[in-house]
N, CA, C and O atoms as a CHARMM CRD file, in Angstrom:
* protein
*
  212
    1    1 UNK  N      0.85200  -1.20500   0.10800 PROA 1      0.00000
    2    1 UNK  CA    -0.00400  -0.01400   0.06600 PROA 1      0.00000
    3    1 UNK  C      0.80500   1.01300   0.13400 PROA 1      0.00000
    4    1 UNK  O      1.78300   0.97600   0.88000 PROA 1      0.00000
    5    2 UNK  N      0.48300   2.23500  -0.73700 PROA 2      0.00000
    6    2 UNK  CA     1.23100   3.51100  -0.81700 PROA 2      0.00000
    7    2 UNK  C      0.90300   4.54000   0.15000 PROA 2      0.00000
    8    2 UNK  O     -0.26900   4.91500   0.10600 PROA 2      0.00000
    9    3 UNK  N      1.64600   5.08300   1.00300 PROA 3      0.00000
   10    3 UNK  CA     1.32900   6.08100   1.98000 PROA 3      0.00000
   11    3 UNK  C      1.03000   7.44200   1.47500 PROA 3      0.00000
   12    3 UNK  O      1.63200   7.74900   0.44600 PROA 3      0.00000
   13    4 UNK  N      0.26100   8.28500   1.96200 PROA 4      0.00000
   14    4 UNK  CA    -0.03400   9.40800   1.35000 PROA 4      0.00000
   15    4 UNK  C      1.04900  10.39700   1.04500 PROA 4      0.00000
   16    4 UNK  O      0.90400  11.22800   0.14800 PROA 4      0.00000
   17    5 UNK  N      2.25400  10.31300   1.85900 PROA 5      0.00000
   18    5 UNK  CA     3.25200  11.00800   1.68400 PROA 5      0.00000
   19    5 UNK  C      4.21600  10.73100   0.51600 PROA 5      0.00000
   20    5 UNK  O      4.82100  11.64100  -0.05200 PROA 5      0.00000
   21    6 UNK  N      4.34900   9.20900   0.12700 PROA 6      0.00000
   22    6 UNK  CA     4.90800   8.80700  -1.23600 PROA 6      0.00000
   23    6 UNK  C      3.99600   9.09200  -2.26400 PROA 6      0.00000
   24    6 UNK  O      4.55700   9.27800  -3.34400 PROA 6      0.00000
   25    7 UNK  N      2.64700   9.19700  -2.28300 PROA 7      0.00000
   26    7 UNK  CA     1.92700   9.56300  -3.33700 PROA 7      0.00000
   27    7 UNK  C      2.05900  10.78000  -3.75800 PROA 7      0.00000
   28    7 UNK  O      2.25800  11.12900  -4.92200 PROA 7      0.00000
   29    8 UNK  N      1.91200  11.68700  -2.49200 PROA 8      0.00000
   30    8 UNK  CA     2.09700  13.06400  -2.86500 PROA 8      0.00000
   31    8 UNK  C      3.60600  13.41300  -3.69700 PROA 8      0.00000
   32    8 UNK  O      3.80100  14.25700  -4.57100 PROA 8      0.00000
   33    9 UNK  N      4.41600  12.59600  -3.17900 PROA 9      0.00000
   34    9 UNK  CA     5.84000  12.82000  -3.78300 PROA 9      0.00000
   35    9 UNK  C      6.03900  12.27800  -5.27900 PROA 9      0.00000
   36    9 UNK  O      6.86200  12.76700  -6.05200 PROA 9      0.00000
   37   10 UNK  N      5.24800  11.28500  -5.57300 PROA 10     0.00000
   38   10 UNK  CA     5.33100  10.75000  -7.12100 PROA 10     0.00000
   39   10 UNK  C      4.41300  11.75000  -7.93100 PROA 10     0.00000
   40   10 UNK  O      4.60200  11.91600  -9.13600 PROA 10     0.00000
   41   11 UNK  N      3.38900  12.43000  -7.22700 PROA 11     0.00000
   42   11 UNK  CA     2.53900  13.40400  -7.78500 PROA 11     0.00000
   43   11 UNK  C      3.19500  14.36000  -8.48500 PROA 11     0.00000
   44   11 UNK  O      2.81400  14.69800  -9.60600 PROA 11     0.00000
   45   12 UNK  N      4.37700  14.95200  -7.81500 PROA 12     0.00000
   46   12 UNK  CA     5.17200  16.11500  -8.46500 PROA 12     0.00000
   47   12 UNK  C      6.11200  15.80800  -9.51200 PROA 12     0.00000
   48   12 UNK  O      6.78600  16.70200 -10.02300 PROA 12     0.00000
   49   13 UNK  N      6.20600  14.54800  -9.88100 PROA 13     0.00000
   50   13 UNK  CA     6.94900  14.27200 -10.86200 PROA 13     0.00000
   51   13 UNK  C      6.41300  14.03400 -12.08900 PROA 13     0.00000
   52   13 UNK  O      5.81000  12.96100 -12.07100 PROA 13     0.00000
   53   14 UNK  N      6.36300  14.72900 -13.44700 PROA 14     0.00000
   54   14 UNK  CA     5.60200  14.60000 -14.60700 PROA 14     0.00000
   55   14 UNK  C      5.92600  13.14700 -15.00700 PROA 14     0.00000
   56   14 UNK  O      4.97400  12.44700 -15.35000 PROA 14     0.00000
   57   15 UNK  N      7.02600  12.67600 -15.00200 PROA 15     0.00000
   58   15 UNK  CA     7.10800  11.34600 -15.36100 PROA 15     0.00000
   59   15 UNK  C      6.13900  10.22900 -15.02600 PROA 15     0.00000
   60   15 UNK  O      5.80500   9.29900 -15.76000 PROA 15     0.00000
   61   16 UNK  N      5.71000  10.51200 -13.66700 PROA 16     0.00000
   62   16 UNK  CA     4.55400   9.51900 -13.14100 PROA 16     0.00000
   63   16 UNK  C      3.45900   9.75500 -13.80400 PROA 16     0.00000
   64   16 UNK  O      2.68800   8.83300 -14.07100 PROA 16     0.00000
   65   17 UNK  N      3.21400  11.05700 -14.18200 PROA 17     0.00000
   66   17 UNK  CA     1.67000  11.15600 -14.78200 PROA 17     0.00000
   67   17 UNK  C      1.84800  10.57100 -16.35900 PROA 17     0.00000
   68   17 UNK  O      1.01000   9.91800 -16.98100 PROA 17     0.00000
   69   18 UNK  N      3.00500  10.93800 -16.75900 PROA 18     0.00000
   70   18 UNK  CA     3.22500  10.34200 -18.22500 PROA 18     0.00000
   71   18 UNK  C      3.18300   8.88300 -18.21900 PROA 18     0.00000
   72   18 UNK  O      2.59400   8.32900 -19.14800 PROA 18     0.00000
   73   19 UNK  N      3.62800   8.31300 -17.46800 PROA 19     0.00000
   74   19 UNK  CA     3.56500   6.64900 -17.48000 PROA 19     0.00000
   75   19 UNK  C      2.36500   6.15400 -17.32200 PROA 19     0.00000
   76   19 UNK  O      2.16400   4.96800 -17.58500 PROA 19     0.00000
   77   20 UNK  N      1.39900   6.94100 -16.88200 PROA 20     0.00000
   78   20 UNK  CA    -0.13300   6.66000 -16.69000 PROA 20     0.00000
   79   20 UNK  C     -1.02500   7.33400 -18.01100 PROA 20     0.00000
   80   20 UNK  O     -2.25400   7.39200 -18.03600 PROA 20     0.00000
   81   21 UNK  N     -0.12300   7.81600 -19.07500 PROA 21     0.00000
   82   21 UNK  CA    -0.89700   8.25700 -20.15600 PROA 21     0.00000
   83   21 UNK  C     -1.50700   9.82300 -20.08900 PROA 21     0.00000
   84   21 UNK  O     -2.17800  10.38200 -20.95600 PROA 21     0.00000
   85   22 UNK  N     -1.10500  10.31200 -18.90500 PROA 22     0.00000
   86   22 UNK  CA    -1.73200  11.68500 -18.61700 PROA 22     0.00000
   87   22 UNK  C     -0.74600  12.85800 -18.67300 PROA 22     0.00000
   88   22 UNK  O      0.46300  12.63700 -18.59600 PROA 22     0.00000
   89   23 UNK  N     -1.20400  14.03100 -18.79800 PROA 23     0.00000
   90   23 UNK  CA    -0.29400  15.36200 -18.62800 PROA 23     0.00000
   91   23 UNK  C     -0.13000  15.50600 -17.01500 PROA 23     0.00000
   92   23 UNK  O     -0.88900  15.03600 -16.16800 PROA 23     0.00000
   93   24 UNK  N      0.97500  16.22400 -16.81400 PROA 24     0.00000
   94   24 UNK  CA     1.21500  16.82800 -15.49800 PROA 24     0.00000
   95   24 UNK  C      0.29600  18.09200 -15.16500 PROA 24     0.00000
   96   24 UNK  O     -0.07000  18.78800 -16.11200 PROA 24     0.00000
   97   25 UNK  N     -0.01500  18.35600 -14.12900 PROA 25     0.00000
   98   25 UNK  CA    -1.00700  19.57100 -14.13500 PROA 25     0.00000
   99   25 UNK  C     -0.37500  20.78800 -14.34600 PROA 25     0.00000
  100   25 UNK  O     -1.11400  21.67900 -14.76600 PROA 25     0.00000
  101   26 UNK  N      0.85700  21.08300 -14.15900 PROA 26     0.00000
  102   26 UNK  CA     1.68500  22.17900 -14.55000 PROA 26     0.00000
  103   26 UNK  C      1.85600  22.35000 -16.22000 PROA 26     0.00000
  104   26 UNK  O      1.92100  23.45700 -16.75300 PROA 26     0.00000
  105   27 UNK  N      1.91900  21.03900 -16.97900 PROA 27     0.00000
  106   27 UNK  CA     1.66700  21.03300 -18.25400 PROA 27     0.00000
  107   27 UNK  C      0.24600  21.51100 -18.73500 PROA 27     0.00000
  108   27 UNK  O      0.18600  22.28200 -19.69300 PROA 27     0.00000
  109   28 UNK  N     -0.83800  21.10200 -18.13800 PROA 28     0.00000
  110   28 UNK  CA    -1.88800  21.46600 -18.52400 PROA 28     0.00000
  111   28 UNK  C     -2.35500  22.99500 -18.24000 PROA 28     0.00000
  112   28 UNK  O     -3.11800  23.60000 -18.99400 PROA 28     0.00000
  113   29 UNK  N     -1.79900  23.54000 -17.05700 PROA 29     0.00000
  114   29 UNK  CA    -1.75100  25.01100 -16.90800 PROA 29     0.00000
  115   29 UNK  C     -1.18400  25.68300 -17.97000 PROA 29     0.00000
  116   29 UNK  O     -1.80500  26.60500 -18.49700 PROA 29     0.00000
  117   30 UNK  N      0.23300  25.25400 -18.47400 PROA 30     0.00000
  118   30 UNK  CA     0.78200  25.75100 -19.50700 PROA 30     0.00000
  119   30 UNK  C      0.01300  25.76500 -20.75400 PROA 30     0.00000
  120   30 UNK  O      0.09300  26.75300 -21.48300 PROA 30     0.00000
  121   31 UNK  N     -0.65600  24.85800 -21.04300 PROA 31     0.00000
  122   31 UNK  CA    -1.48600  24.51000 -22.26900 PROA 31     0.00000
  123   31 UNK  C     -2.72300  25.28600 -22.12200 PROA 31     0.00000
  124   31 UNK  O     -3.30600  25.63100 -23.15000 PROA 31     0.00000
  125   32 UNK  N     -3.17400  25.58900 -21.03000 PROA 32     0.00000
  126   32 UNK  CA    -4.28900  26.54400 -20.82000 PROA 32     0.00000
  127   32 UNK  C     -4.01900  27.97600 -20.85100 PROA 32     0.00000
  128   32 UNK  O     -4.90400  28.71700 -21.27600 PROA 32     0.00000
  129   33 UNK  N     -2.86200  28.47800 -20.43900 PROA 33     0.00000
  130   33 UNK  CA    -2.56000  29.71500 -20.59800 PROA 33     0.00000
  131   33 UNK  C     -2.02000  30.05500 -22.23600 PROA 33     0.00000
  132   33 UNK  O     -2.14500  31.15900 -22.76500 PROA 33     0.00000
  133   34 UNK  N     -1.50400  29.05200 -22.77900 PROA 34     0.00000
  134   34 UNK  CA    -1.19600  29.39700 -24.13600 PROA 34     0.00000
  135   34 UNK  C     -2.36800  29.50000 -25.05900 PROA 34     0.00000
  136   34 UNK  O     -2.35200  30.24200 -26.04100 PROA 34     0.00000
  137   35 UNK  N     -3.43100  28.71100 -24.71700 PROA 35     0.00000
  138   35 UNK  CA    -4.74800  28.74800 -25.54600 PROA 35     0.00000
  139   35 UNK  C     -5.47100  29.63200 -25.15500 PROA 35     0.00000
  140   35 UNK  O     -6.50700  29.76600 -25.80600 PROA 35     0.00000
  141   36 UNK  N     -5.31200  30.33500 -24.28100 PROA 36     0.00000
  142   36 UNK  CA    -6.14100  31.48700 -23.72100 PROA 36     0.00000
  143   36 UNK  C     -5.39000  32.77700 -24.44700 PROA 36     0.00000
  144   36 UNK  O     -6.13400  33.64400 -24.90600 PROA 36     0.00000
  145   37 UNK  N     -4.03100  32.94100 -24.56800 PROA 37     0.00000
  146   37 UNK  CA    -3.49300  33.77100 -24.99200 PROA 37     0.00000
  147   37 UNK  C     -3.41300  33.93900 -26.44800 PROA 37     0.00000
  148   37 UNK  O     -3.65600  35.04000 -26.94400 PROA 37     0.00000
  149   38 UNK  N     -3.09700  32.94700 -27.15600 PROA 38     0.00000
  150   38 UNK  CA    -2.81100  32.57700 -28.41400 PROA 38     0.00000
  151   38 UNK  C     -4.24700  32.10300 -29.35800 PROA 38     0.00000
  152   38 UNK  O     -5.34800  32.63900 -29.23000 PROA 38     0.00000
  153   39 UNK  N     -3.95800  31.09400 -30.21400 PROA 39     0.00000
  154   39 UNK  CA    -5.13500  30.72300 -31.29100 PROA 39     0.00000
  155   39 UNK  C     -5.79400  29.81100 -30.41100 PROA 39     0.00000
  156   39 UNK  O     -5.25100  28.76100 -30.06700 PROA 39     0.00000
  157   40 UNK  N     -6.96400  30.15800 -30.01800 PROA 40     0.00000
  158   40 UNK  CA    -8.09000  29.52500 -29.28300 PROA 40     0.00000
  159   40 UNK  C     -8.79600  28.56600 -30.13900 PROA 40     0.00000
  160   40 UNK  O     -9.43500  29.07100 -31.06300 PROA 40     0.00000
  161   41 UNK  N     -8.82000  27.02000 -30.00300 PROA 41     0.00000
  162   41 UNK  CA    -9.60600  26.12200 -30.74300 PROA 41     0.00000
  163   41 UNK  C    -10.96400  26.13000 -30.49700 PROA 41     0.00000
  164   41 UNK  O    -11.27200  26.34300 -29.32400 PROA 41     0.00000
  165   42 UNK  N    -12.00200  25.92700 -31.41400 PROA 42     0.00000
  166   42 UNK  CA   -13.39400  25.65800 -31.00000 PROA 42     0.00000
  167   42 UNK  C    -13.72000  24.76600 -29.81800 PROA 42     0.00000
  168   42 UNK  O    -14.60800  24.99600 -28.99700 PROA 42     0.00000
  169   43 UNK  N    -12.90800  23.73000 -29.82300 PROA 43     0.00000
  170   43 UNK  CA   -13.24300  22.56700 -28.67600 PROA 43     0.00000
  171   43 UNK  C    -12.06200  21.81700 -28.26200 PROA 43     0.00000
  172   43 UNK  O    -11.30500  21.51600 -29.18500 PROA 43     0.00000
  173   44 UNK  N    -11.73800  21.45500 -27.12200 PROA 44     0.00000
  174   44 UNK  CA   -10.56700  20.92200 -26.85800 PROA 44     0.00000
  175   44 UNK  C    -10.31300  19.33600 -27.23000 PROA 44     0.00000
  176   44 UNK  O    -11.26100  18.58100 -27.01600 PROA 44     0.00000
  177   45 UNK  N     -9.36000  18.89800 -27.65500 PROA 45     0.00000
  178   45 UNK  CA    -9.39100  17.52900 -28.11800 PROA 45     0.00000
  179   45 UNK  C     -8.44300  16.59100 -26.90200 PROA 45     0.00000
  180   45 UNK  O     -7.74600  16.93100 -25.94700 PROA 45     0.00000
  181   46 UNK  N     -8.74100  15.57200 -27.36100 PROA 46     0.00000
  182   46 UNK  CA    -8.20000  14.49100 -26.51700 PROA 46     0.00000
  183   46 UNK  C     -6.76100  14.50400 -26.08600 PROA 46     0.00000
  184   46 UNK  O     -6.36100  14.18900 -24.96500 PROA 46     0.00000
  185   47 UNK  N     -6.02600  14.90400 -27.10000 PROA 47     0.00000
  186   47 UNK  CA    -4.49300  15.31800 -27.12800 PROA 47     0.00000
  187   47 UNK  C     -4.40800  16.34100 -25.89600 PROA 47     0.00000
  188   47 UNK  O     -3.57900  16.22500 -24.99300 PROA 47     0.00000
  189   48 UNK  N     -5.19300  17.17000 -25.95900 PROA 48     0.00000
  190   48 UNK  CA    -4.76100  18.22000 -24.93200 PROA 48     0.00000
  191   48 UNK  C     -4.70900  17.97000 -23.34000 PROA 48     0.00000
  192   48 UNK  O     -4.28300  18.79100 -22.52800 PROA 48     0.00000
  193   49 UNK  N     -5.25600  16.59300 -23.01400 PROA 49     0.00000
  194   49 UNK  CA    -5.03800  16.23600 -21.83700 PROA 49     0.00000
  195   49 UNK  C     -4.37200  14.77700 -21.72800 PROA 49     0.00000
  196   49 UNK  O     -3.81600  14.43800 -20.68400 PROA 49     0.00000
  197   50 UNK  N     -4.43300  14.09000 -22.62700 PROA 50     0.00000
  198   50 UNK  CA    -3.74400  12.78000 -22.61800 PROA 50     0.00000
  199   50 UNK  C     -2.90900  12.72600 -23.57200 PROA 50     0.00000
  200   50 UNK  O     -3.05100  13.31400 -24.64300 PROA 50     0.00000
  201   51 UNK  N     -1.57500  11.72000 -23.13700 PROA 51     0.00000
  202   51 UNK  CA    -0.40100  11.58100 -24.40800 PROA 51     0.00000
  203   51 UNK  C     -0.68600  10.05100 -24.58200 PROA 51     0.00000
  204   51 UNK  O     -1.24400   9.21000 -23.87700 PROA 51     0.00000
  205   52 UNK  N      0.02600  10.03200 -26.01400 PROA 52     0.00000
  206   52 UNK  CA     0.00100   8.66900 -26.41900 PROA 52     0.00000
  207   52 UNK  C      1.19300   8.06200 -25.64800 PROA 52     0.00000
  208   52 UNK  O      2.19300   8.74800 -25.43900 PROA 52     0.00000
  209   53 UNK  N      1.10000   6.77200 -25.21700 PROA 53     0.00000
  210   53 UNK  CA     2.23300   5.98700 -24.35200 PROA 53     0.00000
  211   53 UNK  C      2.98800   5.53600 -25.41200 PROA 53     0.00000
  212   53 UNK  O      3.99700   4.86200 -25.20800 PROA 53     0.00000
């Protein structure tokens, strides 16, 4: 069983998110920032939140 402290440590590393096919929250924040300043698409795409493994 993973302890909460270990879990919070793992959540800090983008690699752990990428291993599960997801983007790290900081990457999503950067994407949202870019999209709200620049060329905003009509709809978000699957690739905005999940990465190909």
